[in-house]
C-alpha positions in Angstrom: 73.0 73.8 83.8 76.8 74.5 82.7 79.8 72.5 83.0 83.2 73.6 81.9 86.7 73.2 82.1 87.7 75.8 85.2 88.8 79.0 83.5 87.9 81.3 85.8 88.3 81.8 89.8 84.6 81.4 90.2 83.9 77.5 90.3 80.1 77.5 91.2 77.7 80.4 90.2 73.8 80.1 91.1 71.5 82.8 89.7 68.1 82.9 90.6 67.8 79.1 91.2 64.1 77.8 91.9 62.5 74.3 92.4 58.8 73.7 92.8 57.7 70.5 93.6 54.4 69.3 92.8 52.7 67.5 95.7 49.8 64.9 94.9 46.8 64.0 97.6 46.9 60.9 96.1 48.6 58.7 93.7 45.8 58.4 91.1 45.5 62.6 91.2 48.2 62.6 88.7 46.7 60.6 86.0 43.4 62.4 86.7 45.3 66.0 85.8 47.3 64.7 82.6 43.6 63.4 81.6 40.9 66.4 82.8 44.1 69.3 82.1 42.7 70.1 85.6 45.3 71.1 88.4 45.0 68.5 91.4 48.4 69.2 93.0 49.7 72.0 95.5 53.0 73.5 93.9 56.0 73.4 97.2 58.6 75.7 96.5 62.2 73.5 97.9 64.2 76.5 96.3 62.9 80.3 95.7 65.6 82.6 94.0 68.9 81.4 95.4 71.8 83.1 94.3 75.0 82.8 95.3 78.8 82.8 93.8 81.6 80.4 95.1 85.5 80.7 94.4 87.9 78.2 93.5 89.4 76.7 96.4 86.5 77.6 98.5 85.2 75.0 101.4 81.3 76.0 101.9 79.2 74.6 104.4 75.2 74.6 103.6 73.3 74.4 106.7 69.8 75.0 107.6 66.6 73.6 109.5 64.9 70.4 108.3 63.3 71.4 105.0 65.1 74.7 104.3 66.3 73.1 100.7 69.8 71.7 101.2 69.7 68.5 99.5 67.8 70.0 96.8 70.5 72.6 96.1 73.2 69.9 96.3 71.1 67.7 93.9 70.6 70.8 91.1 74.5 71.6 91.6 75.3 68.0 91.2 73.2 67.8 87.7 70.8 64.7 89.1 67.7 67.1 89.5 66.5 69.3 87.2 65.3 72.9 88.7 62.5 74.9 87.6 63.9 78.4 87.0 67.1 80.2 87.3 70.6 79.6 86.1 73.2 77.1 87.6 77.2 77.3 85.9 79.4 74.5 87.5 82.9 75.0 86.3 85.1 71.7 86.5 84.9 68.3 87.1 82.5 67.4 89.3 82.1 64.5 92.1 79.3 64.3 94.2 77.9 62.2 97.9 74.9 62.7 97.6 73.6 60.0 99.8 75.6 56.3 101.1 76.0 54.3 98.4 75.5 56.4 95.3 75.9 53.9 92.3 76.6 51.5 94.6 74.6 47.8 94.0 73.9 45.7 97.5 74.6 42.4 95.8 78.1 43.4 94.3 81.2 43.3 96.2 83.0 46.5 97.7 85.5 45.9 94.8 83.2 45.7 92.2 80.9 48.9 93.5 84.4 51.0 93.1 84.3 50.5 89.4 80.3 51.2 88.9 80.6 54.0 91.6 83.9 55.3 90.0 82.6 55.4 86.7 79.4 56.7 87.6 81.1 60.1 89.0 83.1 59.9 85.7 86.3 58.2 86.0 87.3 55.6 83.1 87.9 51.9 83.8 91.8 52.5 83.5 91.8 55.0 86.1 90.1 53.0 88.3 92.2 50.2 87.6 95.2 52.7 88.7 93.8 54.1 91.8 91.9 50.7 93.3 94.9 49.8 95.5 95.0 53.9 96.9 90.9 53.9 97.5 90.5 50.8 99.2 93.7 51.7 101.2 91.8 55.0 102.3 88.7 52.7 103.0 90.7 50.9 105.2 88.4 48.1 104.3 90.6 45.4 102.8 89.8 42.8 104.9 86.2 42.7 103.3 86.6 44.6 99.7 85.5 41.2 97.9 82.5 40.7 100.4 79.1 41.6 98.9 78.3 45.5 100.1 75.3 44.5 101.5 77.1 43.0 104.4 78.8 46.3 105.0 77.7 48.3 108.3 76.4 52.0 107.7 80.1 53.4 108.7 81.9 51.0 106.3 79.5 52.2 103.3 80.4 55.6 104.4 83.9 54.9 103.9 83.7 53.0 101.0 81.7 56.0 99.5 83.7 59.1 100.2 87.3 56.8 99.3 85.9 56.6 95.8 84.3 60.0 95.4 87.4 61.6 96.7 90.1 59.6 94.2 87.6 61.0 91.1 90.0 64.3 91.7 87.3 66.3 91.5 87.3 70.2 91.0 84.2 70.7 92.9 83.2 67.9 95.7 79.6 67.8 96.8 78.9 65.9 100.3 75.5 65.5 101.6 76.2 64.7 105.1 77.7 61.4 104.1 80.5 62.2 106.7 77.9 62.2 110.2 78.4 58.6 110.2 81.6 56.5 110.8 84.0 56.7 113.3 85.8 59.4 114.7 89.3 58.5 113.7 87.8 58.1 109.9 86.2 61.5 109.8 89.5 63.4 110.7 91.2 61.7 107.8 88.3 62.7 105.6 88.8 66.2 107.2 92.6 66.1 106.5 91.7 65.1 102.9 89.0 67.6 102.3 91.8 70.4 102.7 94.4 68.9 101.0 91.5 69.4 97.9 90.8 72.5 98.7 94.7 73.3 98.7 95.1 72.4 95.6 92.4 74.2 94.2 89.1 72.2 94.4 86.1 73.7 95.8 84.4 71.5 98.3 80.2 72.2 99.2 78.8 69.8 101.8 75.6 69.9 104.0 75.8 69.3 107.6 74.4 70.0 111.2 77.5 69.6 112.8 78.7 73.8 113.5 81.8 72.4 114.9 82.5 70.9 111.6 81.6 73.9 109.5 83.7 76.1 112.0 86.7 73.6 111.5 86.9 73.1 107.8 84.9 75.8 106.1 86.3 79.2 104.7 82.5 80.5 103.9 79.1 79.3 104.7 75.6 79.6 103.4 72.5 79.8 105.5 69.3 78.3 103.7 65.8 78.6 105.0 62.8 77.8 103.8 64.5 77.7 100.3 66.1 80.9 100.4 69.5 82.2 101.2 69.6 83.6 104.5 73.4 84.7 104.6 76.2 83.8 103.1 79.0 85.3 105.8 82.0 83.8 107.8 81.6 80.0 109.1 81.1 81.9 112.8 78.4 84.4 111.6 76.6 81.7 109.6 76.7 79.1 112.5 75.4 82.0 114.8 72.8 82.9 112.4 71.4 79.1 112.4 71.5 79.1 116.3 69.2 82.3 116.4 66.7 80.1 114.2 66.8 77.1 116.4 66.3 79.6 119.4 63.4 81.5 117.7 61.9 77.7 117.5 62.3 76.9 121.3 61.1 80.4 122.1 57.7 80.0 119.9 57.5 76.3 121.8 57.5 78.1 124.9 53.8 79.8 125.6 54.2 83.8 126.0 58.1 82.9 124.7 59.8 86.0 123.4 60.6 85.3 119.5 63.3 87.7 118.1 62.7 87.4 114.4 62.8 91.1 113.9 66.9 91.1 114.4 68.6 90.4 111.0 71.1 87.8 110.4 74.1 90.3 110.6 73.0 90.1 114.2 72.9 86.6 114.4 75.6 85.8 117.2 73.6 88.5 119.4 69.6 87.7 120.0 67.3 88.0 122.5 67.8 91.1 124.3 63.8 92.1 125.1 64.4 92.6 128.9 68.6 93.7 129.1 70.8 93.6 126.6 75.0 93.4 126.7 75.8 96.1 124.3 79.6 95.7 124.6 82.2 93.6 126.0 85.8 95.1 126.4 89.0 93.2 127.5 91.3 95.7 129.7 95.0 95.0 131.2 96.0 95.8 134.6 96.4 99.7 133.5 92.5 99.6 132.2 94.0 100.3 128.6 91.5 98.1 126.1 93.7 95.4 124.6 92.8 92.2 122.2 96.3 90.3 122.8 96.8 88.7 126.1 100.0 87.7 127.5 100.0 84.4 129.6 100.3 84.6 133.1 98.7 88.7 133.7 95.6 89.7 134.9 93.0 91.1 132.9 89.4 92.0 133.1 86.6 91.3 130.7 83.5 94.3 131.0 80.1 93.4 130.4 78.4 96.8 129.7 74.4 95.8 130.1 71.6 97.8 129.2 68.2 97.5 130.9 65.2 97.8 129.3 62.8 96.5 131.7 62.9 96.2 135.2 64.8 93.1 136.0 65.7 91.2 139.2 67.8 88.2 140.4 69.9 88.5 136.8 73.3 86.9 136.0 75.8 87.8 133.6 78.5 85.2 132.2 81.2 85.3 130.0 83.4 82.8 127.8 85.8 82.0 125.7 85.5 79.9 122.3 87.8 78.4 120.3 87.6 78.4 116.3 85.5 75.0 116.3 82.7 76.8 118.4 83.8 75.0 121.8 83.7 76.8 124.9 87.0 77.1 126.4 86.5 78.7 129.9 84.3 81.4 131.1 82.7 82.8 134.5 79.3 83.5 135.6 78.5 85.6 138.6 76.2 83.6 140.2 79.7 81.3 141.0 80.2 84.3 143.3 76.6 84.0 144.8 76.0 87.4 142.7 72.4 88.2 141.1 71.8 91.9 140.3 68.5 93.5 139.7 67.8 97.5 137.9 65.3 99.6 136.8 64.6 100.2 133.3 67.3 102.8 132.1 70.1 101.6 134.3 73.1 100.6 132.9 74.9 97.6 134.5 78.3 97.1 133.9 80.1 93.6 135.4 83.4 93.0 135.5 85.3 89.3 135.4 89.0 89.8 136.7 91.1 87.1 136.2 94.7 85.3 135.4 95.3 84.3 131.6 96.2 80.8 132.1 95.2 79.6 128.5 97.1 78.2 126.1 98.5 80.4 122.9 95.7 80.9 120.2 92.8 82.9 119.2 89.4 83.0 120.9 86.4 84.5 120.5 84.5 86.3 123.4 80.9 85.9 123.9 78.4 85.8 127.0 74.9 86.4 128.3 72.5 88.0 130.2 69.9 85.6 132.2 67.0 86.2 134.8 64.6 83.5 137.0 63.1 81.1 134.5 59.4 82.4 136.0 57.7 83.5 139.5 57.7 80.2 140.5 61.4 79.4 139.7 63.7 77.0 141.9 67.6 77.5 142.4 69.4 76.7 139.4 66.5 77.3 137.0 67.0 80.6 134.6 65.8 81.5 131.5 68.3 83.5 128.9 67.5 86.9 128.5 70.4 88.2 126.3 72.7 85.7 124.3 75.7 88.0 122.9 78.5 86.0 120.9 81.9 86.8 119.0 81.7 90.3 120.6 85.4 90.5 119.9 88.4 88.2 119.0 91.4 87.9 121.3 94.7 86.3 121.0 96.8 84.5 124.1 100.5 84.6 123.6 103.2 83.7 125.9 102.6 80.4 127.2 106.0 78.7 127.4 104.5 74.8 127.5 101.6 75.7 125.1 99.9 72.6 125.8 96.1 71.9 126.7 93.5 74.4 127.8 93.6 76.1 131.6 90.9 77.2 133.3 90.7 81.0 134.9 91.3 82.3 138.1 88.2 84.8 137.9 85.8 86.6 140.3 83.7 89.5 139.5 82.5 92.6 140.4 79.6 95.1 138.9 78.0 98.2 139.9 74.7 99.9 138.4 75.8 103.7 137.4 73.8 106.5 136.4 73.7 107.3 132.3 76.1 110.3 131.9 78.8 108.7 133.8 78.7 105.2 131.7 78.2 106.9 128.6 81.0 109.5 129.5 83.7 106.4 129.9 82.7 105.6 126.1 83.1 109.0 124.5 85.6 111.5 123.4 85.5 115.0 122.3 87.8 116.8 119.6 88.3 120.4 120.3 90.9 122.5 119.3 90.5 126.1 117.1 89.2 125.8 113.9 91.3 124.7 110.6 93.9 123.0 113.2 93.3 119.8 111.8 89.8 118.7 113.9 88.2 117.7 111.0 90.9 115.3 109.5 91.1 113.8 112.9 87.7 113.0 113.3 87.2 111.4 109.7 90.4 109.3 110.3 89.0 108.2 113.8 85.7 107.6 112.3 87.3 105.0 110.2 88.0 102.7 113.3 86.0 99.4 113.6 84.9 99.8 117.3 83.0 103.2 117.3 82.2 106.0 115.3 83.3 109.5 115.4 80.6 112.3 114.3 81.4 115.7 112.6 79.7 118.6 113.7 76.4 116.9 114.6 73.1 118.8 114.9 72.3 120.8 117.2 75.8 122.9 117.5 76.6 125.1 120.2 77.6 128.3 118.4 75.8 131.0 120.3 75.7 129.5 123.5 79.8 128.8 123.2 80.1 132.6 122.5 77.9 133.8 125.8 79.5 131.4 127.7 82.9 132.9 126.7 81.4 136.3 127.3 80.5 134.9 130.9 76.9 135.4 129.8 75.6 131.9 129.5 73.5 130.7 133.0 73.9 126.9 132.9 76.4 125.5 130.7 76.1 122.2 131.9 72.4 121.9 131.2 73.2 123.3 127.2 75.4 120.3 127.1 73.0 117.7 128.5 70.3 118.9 126.2 72.3 118.9 123.1 74.9 116.1 123.8 73.0 113.3 125.4 70.4 112.5 123.0 73.0 111.6 120.4 75.3 110.0 122.8 72.2 108.2 123.9 71.3 107.0 120.2 75.2 106.2 118.9 75.8 104.5 122.4 73.4 101.8 122.2 75.2 100.3 118.6 78.8 101.4 119.4 81.7 100.6 121.4 83.0 103.9 121.7 81.4 107.2 120.5 82.7 110.9 119.6 82.5 113.8 117.5 84.0 117.1 116.9 82.8 120.5 117.2 85.0 123.7 117.5 82.7 125.0 119.5 82.6 122.5 122.4 86.2 124.1 123.2 84.4 126.8 125.2 82.6 123.6 127.6 85.9 122.0 128.4 85.5 122.0 132.4 82.1 121.2 132.0 82.7 118.2 129.7 84.7 116.9 131.7 82.7 117.2 135.3 79.6 115.7 133.2 81.3 112.6 131.3 85.0 112.4 132.7 85.4 111.2 129.1 88.7 111.4 126.5 89.6 114.9 124.9 91.4 115.2 122.1 93.1 119.3 122.1 94.5 119.1 118.3 96.8 121.8 118.0 98.9 123.4 115.0 101.2 126.0 114.4 99.4 129.2 114.5 101.3 130.8 111.2 99.5 127.8 109.2 96.2 128.1 111.2 96.0 131.4 110.4 96.6 131.5 106.6 94.1 128.9 106.3 91.5 130.9 107.6 92.2 133.4 106.1 92.1 131.2 102.4 88.8 130.1 103.4 87.8 133.4 104.1 88.5 134.5 100.5 88.3 131.3 98.8 85.1 129.8 100.4 82.7 131.5 102.8 84.0 135.4 103.5 82.7 135.8 106.7 85.7 135.2 109.4 85.0 138.3 111.2 82.2 140.3 109.2 83.1 143.2 111.1 86.4 143.5 110.0 86.8 146.7 107.4 89.2 144.6 105.2 87.0 142.7 103.2 89.5 140.4 101.9 90.3 139.1 97.8 87.0 137.5 98.2 86.1 134.7 95.0 83.0 134.6 93.6 81.8 131.7 95.6 82.8 133.7 98.8 80.8 136.8 97.6 77.7 134.7 96.8 77.9 133.2 100.5 78.2 136.3 102.1 75.8 138.0 100.0 72.9 135.1 101.2 73.8 135.0 104.9 72.7 138.0 106.8 75.3 138.9 109.5 72.5 138.1 112.2 71.5 134.6 110.5 75.6 133.8 110.7 75.8 132.0 113.8 79.0 130.5 112.9 80.7 134.1 112.5 79.1 135.2 116.1 80.7 131.8 117.7 84.1 133.1 117.2 85.5 135.3 120.1 85.9 139.0 120.6 88.6 140.5 122.8 86.8 141.6 125.9 87.0 145.0 128.0 90.2 143.4 129.9 92.2 142.2 126.6 94.6 144.7 125.3 93.1 144.1 122.4 89.8 145.3 122.9 90.3 149.4 122.0 92.0 148.3 119.2 90.2 145.8 117.4 87.6 147.9 115.5 91.1 149.3 113.6 92.7 145.8 113.2 93.1 143.9 110.0 91.7 140.5 109.7 95.3 139.0 109.5 95.3 140.6 113.1 92.0 139.6 114.3 92.6 135.9 113.1 96.0 136.2 114.8 93.8 136.9 118.4 91.5 134.3 117.3 94.0 131.9 117.4 95.9 132.7 120.1 92.7 133.5 122.4 91.6 130.1 121.7 94.8 128.0 122.5 95.2 129.8 125.6 91.5 129.2 126.8 91.7 125.5 126.0 95.4 124.9 128.0 94.1 127.1 130.7 91.4 124.7 131.5 93.3 121.3 130.5 95.8 122.2 132.9 93.1 122.2 135.5 91.4 118.8 134.8 93.0 115.3 135.5 95.9 114.6 133.1 94.8 111.2 132.2 91.4 112.3 131.0 92.9 114.6 127.6 95.4 114.3 125.3 97.5 116.9 122.7 97.4 115.9 119.1 100.0 117.9 117.3 99.1 118.6 113.4 102.4 120.3 112.6 105.1 117.7 113.4 107.1 115.6 111.8 105.2 112.8 112.6 101.6 113.3 112.3 100.5 110.0 111.7 102.0 109.2 115.1 100.6 111.5 116.9 96.9 110.2 115.5 98.2 106.6 116.3 98.3 108.1 119.9 95.2 109.4 120.0 93.4 106.2 118.7 95.5 104.1 121.5 94.7 106.8 124.3 90.9 106.3 123.1 91.1 102.7 122.6 90.1 102.4 119.0 90.9 99.5 117.1 92.2 98.4 113.5 93.5 101.8 112.5 97.5 101.5 111.4 100.1 104.0 110.6 99.7 103.2 106.8 95.9 103.8 106.9 96.3 107.0 108.6 99.0 108.3 106.2 97.0 107.5 102.8 94.2 109.1 105.0 96.6 112.6 105.6 97.8 112.5 102.2 94.4 113.0 100.5 94.5 116.6 102.3 91.2 115.7 104.3 88.8 118.9 104.4 91.2 121.3 102.2 89.6 123.6 100.1 91.5 121.4 97.3 88.8 118.4 98.2 86.0 120.5 99.3 86.1 121.9 95.5 87.7 119.4 93.6 90.1 122.2 92.3 93.6 122.0 92.7 95.0 125.7 93.3 98.2 126.7 95.1 96.8 128.9 97.9 98.8 131.6 99.5 100.7 130.5 102.7 102.2 131.9 105.5 105.5 132.4 103.9 104.3 134.6 101.3 103.4 137.1 104.6 105.1 140.7 104.3 107.7 141.6 107.2 104.8 143.4 108.7 102.7 140.5 109.0 105.3 137.9 110.6 105.7 140.4 113.0 102.1 141.1 113.7 102.2 137.1 114.1 104.7 136.9 116.5 103.7 139.8 118.6 100.2 138.5 119.0 101.1 134.9 119.2 104.6 134.5 120.3 103.5 133.6 123.7 101.5 131.3 122.8 103.5 129.5 120.1 106.2 128.9 123.5 103.6 127.6 124.9 102.7 124.8 122.6 106.1 124.0 121.8 106.3 126.2 118.4 109.3 128.0 119.3 110.1 131.7 117.3 113.2 131.9 115.0 116.1 132.4 116.8 117.6 133.6 113.7 115.7 136.4 111.9 116.9 134.6 108.4 115.3 131.5 109.4 111.6 133.2 109.9 110.6 131.8 106.2 112.4 128.6 106.8 110.4 125.7 106.6 112.0 122.1 107.3 110.6 120.8 103.7 112.6 123.5 102.2 114.0 122.0 98.6 113.0 119.0 99.0 112.2 118.4 95.3 115.4 119.7 94.2 117.2 117.2 96.8 114.6 114.2 95.9 113.6 114.9 92.1 115.0 112.7 89.1 115.7 115.5 87.1 118.7 114.5 84.8 121.2 116.6 82.9 119.1 117.5 80.1 116.7 119.5 82.4 119.6 121.3 84.0 121.1 121.9 80.7 117.4 122.9 79.6 117.2 125.7 82.5 120.9 126.7 81.7 119.8 127.3 77.6 116.9 128.8 78.5 119.0 132.4 79.5 121.6 131.8 77.4 122.3 135.6 76.5 122.3 136.5 80.6 124.6 134.0 81.0 127.1 135.3 78.3 126.4 138.7 79.3 128.1 137.9 82.8 130.7 136.0 81.0 131.5 139.0 79.0 131.6 141.0 82.0 134.0 138.4 84.1 136.0 137.4 81.1 138.5 140.6 81.0 138.7 140.4 85.1 140.2 136.8 84.5 142.2 137.8 81.5 144.2 140.4 83.8 144.1 137.9 87.4 141.7 140.3 89.1 139.9 137.3 89.8 141.8 134.1 90.9 139.1 132.3 93.2 135.3 132.0 92.4 132.1 130.5 94.3 128.7 129.6 92.5 125.6 129.5 94.8 122.9 127.3 93.2 125.4 125.5 90.8 122.9 122.7 89.9 125.3 120.4 87.5 127.6 123.5 86.9 126.8 123.6 83.2 128.4 126.4 81.9 130.6 128.1 84.7 132.4 124.8 85.8 133.9 125.0 82.3 134.4 129.0 82.0 136.3 129.0 85.4 138.3 126.0 84.5 141.5 127.9 85.1 140.7 129.4 88.2 140.0 127.7 91.8 136.3 127.5 91.7 133.9 126.6 94.5 130.1 125.0 93.3 127.4 125.3 96.0 124.1 123.7 96.1 121.6 122.5 98.4 121.0 119.0 96.7 123.4 116.4 97.7 123.1 114.3 94.4 123.5 117.4 92.4 127.0 118.0 94.1 127.6 113.9 94.2 127.1 114.5 90.2 129.6 117.5 89.7 132.2 115.8 92.0 131.8 112.5 89.5 131.5 114.1 85.9 133.2 117.3 86.3 136.5 116.1 88.1 139.1 119.1 88.2 142.0 119.4 90.8 140.9 123.2 91.1 137.6 123.1 91.8 135.6 122.0 94.7 132.1 121.1 95.0 130.1 121.8 98.3 126.2 120.7 99.5 124.6 122.7 102.0 122.3 125.6 102.8 124.4 129.0 101.8 121.9 131.2 103.6 122.4 129.4 107.2 126.1 127.6 106.5 128.0 129.6 104.2 131.7 128.5 103.4 134.1 129.9 105.8 136.5 131.8 103.3 136.1 134.1 100.7 135.8 134.7 97.2 137.2 137.7 94.5 134.0 136.8 93.0 130.7 135.1 94.2 127.8 135.2 92.0 124.4 133.3 91.7 122.2 133.1 88.4 118.7 133.0 89.7 118.7 131.5 92.8 118.0 134.7 95.3 114.4 134.1 93.9 114.1 130.8 95.7 115.7 131.5 99.0 113.5 132.5 102.0 115.3 135.0 102.8 116.7 137.3 100.2 118.3 139.9 102.5 120.1 137.0 103.9 121.7 135.6 101.1 122.6 138.6 100.0 124.2 139.4 103.6 126.1 135.6 103.7 127.3 136.0 99.8 128.6 139.8 100.6 130.4 137.8 103.6 132.0 135.5 101.5 133.2 138.2 98.9 136.5 139.6 98.9 136.1 141.9 95.5 133.3 141.5 93.4 129.4 140.2 94.1 127.3 139.2 90.7 123.4 138.5 91.3 120.8 137.8 88.7 116.8 137.6 89.6 115.1 136.3 86.7 111.8 136.4 87.8 111.5 140.2 86.5 112.8 143.9 87.2 110.5 145.9 89.5 111.7 149.3 90.5 109.0 150.3 92.2 109.0 147.9 94.8 109.5 149.1 98.4 110.4 145.7 100.1 110.8 141.8 98.8 107.6 140.3 98.0 107.6 136.1 99.3 105.9 133.8 97.2 105.8 130.2 98.6 105.4 127.6 95.6 105.0 124.2 97.1 105.4 122.0 94.4 109.3 122.8 94.2 109.5 123.4 97.8 111.2 126.8 97.6 110.0 130.3 97.0 109.2 132.4 94.1 110.3 135.7 94.9 110.2 139.3 93.6 113.2 141.2 94.3 113.0 145.0 95.5 116.0 146.7 93.6 115.9 149.7 96.1 116.1 147.5 99.2 119.2 145.9 97.5 120.6 149.0 96.8 120.0 150.1 100.7 121.6 146.4 102.3 124.6 146.6 99.8 125.6 150.2 100.9 125.2 148.8 104.8 127.7 146.2 103.8 130.6 148.0 102.7 130.0 148.0 98.7 131.3 151.3 97.0 130.5 150.4 93.8 126.6 149.2 93.1 125.3 148.8 90.0 121.3 147.7 89.6 119.5 147.6 86.5 117.5 145.4 84.0 118.5 143.4 81.4 116.5 142.1 78.7 115.3 138.6 78.1 114.4 136.5 75.2 110.9 135.8 77.1 107.8 137.4 76.2 106.2 137.1 79.8 109.2 138.3 81.5 110.8 140.8 78.9 113.5 142.4 81.9 115.1 140.8 84.8 117.5 141.9 87.4 121.2 142.4 87.1 123.3 143.2 90.4 126.9 143.8 90.3 128.7 144.9 93.7 132.3 145.7 93.8 134.3 146.9 97.0 
């Protein structure tokens, strides 16, 4: 065994530790074995392959039945017993109390024994002298300290032994049941000292059979059984596992009794349960909402949901609350109301205990049990436990103004046996909505809750059946749901408090889901523009199968073409499941000639209208809309968790998962590519979308832009420029990249300045005013930019009484004045509406307008092209010279010069320059 000064967080590490004892039938067999060299002993494993690691500062309780190997383990750790195999590492100074009077001599006085005992534990004589008075004071044996040790009672011997051991100031303190003796006050004193040692960084191990001591003192526990580590976990879980082992022993002692050895240590607080089981305990407030914090003086219900596995008669159900020490605080049993229950195999029994919370503030552990008659001849009051469920939930009581003592519950109970679908429906939820609306993201987030699960598109799916239902061709939709859903709901609700699943095809079955299960429905919505473009991206990049009848194949990637080639149309149930316009739909006759963009617009509008029509016909408390396009998606998801009753998902957790862009093409492929967005649509596509989807968008609260200039505007437009830490060097680099173009503009404007034709100037998109603030220093100059931080920089560093700096979105809120010259260098290609910017600039121009477009010169472009840049939160557009000339003519400019201008760039040899005057 290694022992070192503490140098890491690990105090004790055991690896593959084993100990074998040789047991001889007679004492002479040992001599015979040595002489004859023949084995005359039986090997008994006290420890077998024991491994664990304990950190510094931990207090660890080691528990187990008699003969489990606890004392053997402590002796090996303390170095008083050799191991047979394995490795042990103890870092730091050890002090061990392995039995009463360790190192003490019965003939010596107490004082003399402190010297010998403390020195056996590693203290020097000088240390013992310095600490002698403190040791005696702690032991409270000053009156008898000079009397022989043999005259001390067992409790007095324990006091002196413990007092000596803790004054060694150990890094590791090992105690083997020494605290089991002694009076209560001294035990409390010892526990307090153990806490102080642990708080100072010492590690404490002790063996005990007193579980309340483990619960109160320990930070973790180790359960040994037959020389092996059965469980290492929290004190309560280890304590419950120990109780389960004892319960198994008792069951075996009863003829015909059920044993529960098949259940794992993870179910330690949950044993028996062969005839009936409590699947879950829930705490509900007065509104029927799940809660874990109870406020003093209010009414609550504890609901026990039970599953009947065999026919049972005269059952009673109970619940109880325990404190952290494992002591029962209060509880209730249905027999207190004279109520017992009979149920048949397969039934569900739900028992509700309603009470006023009169408890003291603090944390409590909720559990309970099921019991039935002990046998056919049982008399009143004799019961056999059917199932015990410990620590089903932790509840916290707050608001008690006195907070003194523990109060009894004013409680009564009620119960009923219900059918399977109703019982399961109350614990179920379904995620519905149009494809690509965020349903998968919501499913994966909710699946992280600690008291439920949410399956993602479980099999069998209902692709074909949902289409038949939409077309009015499905005879018995409820039977279809029962066949598909019941088996998996039954399976998963056996081990989960709440069950959920996501499958967009279930949207067709909204009414049937509500009539069968009355569960919770989550209807996920998202701005139709985002959904339609997302579906188009998935078609082009991944699958190529959105409306396969469409004559426009799309811009398919190699991966999408491969998938499409391997999947014949008749086998494509996913595409089959998508609705098509019926004979009464206005788009029915046009369908064959519609573009895929139009088809996807119709798909989104149809599914959302269909869902809303049916949701509005069922009770409002049965469904919740989750908006995946709002400014607070995390808040929407948080509301969904509260609506369903899921626990332990915080806003911070949800935001992190949302940032991962769950189920995006980037996440699925691992490639970060900039895919097209709806902001890239042509004017024609925007008109098609609003024509098909405008009514549904309004119904969902996604308003159509009142100003045509806002049709490509998004709330995050310009965010990068507003918040990025780009410095002056960055902006200087942008300016220097186009020095010839800037010089050309100054050469054009110079003569006009000289003859006084230009006296007021406005620059749109001024940035940090580099170049032009100096060039126009002698005239009244106004710089406009969308970034407040850049405008603040200009105001501070470019002070000039003739100059003004404005922060605004020029397209939406141009200045209310006119200028002799208004110009912009490259800004036009970054705005969300190029025509709107020209109109705004023209409205502020008294004489001249000067615009450059640095992305290139495109004389053949009939209309502007828009391309959203998600990195900079703005656009990278292409300007149509023809459209600009047409618009400037409409705005009253008589002299219009639009031409290419050479650049120094190989990839963009020409850019566009626009000069106009009235």
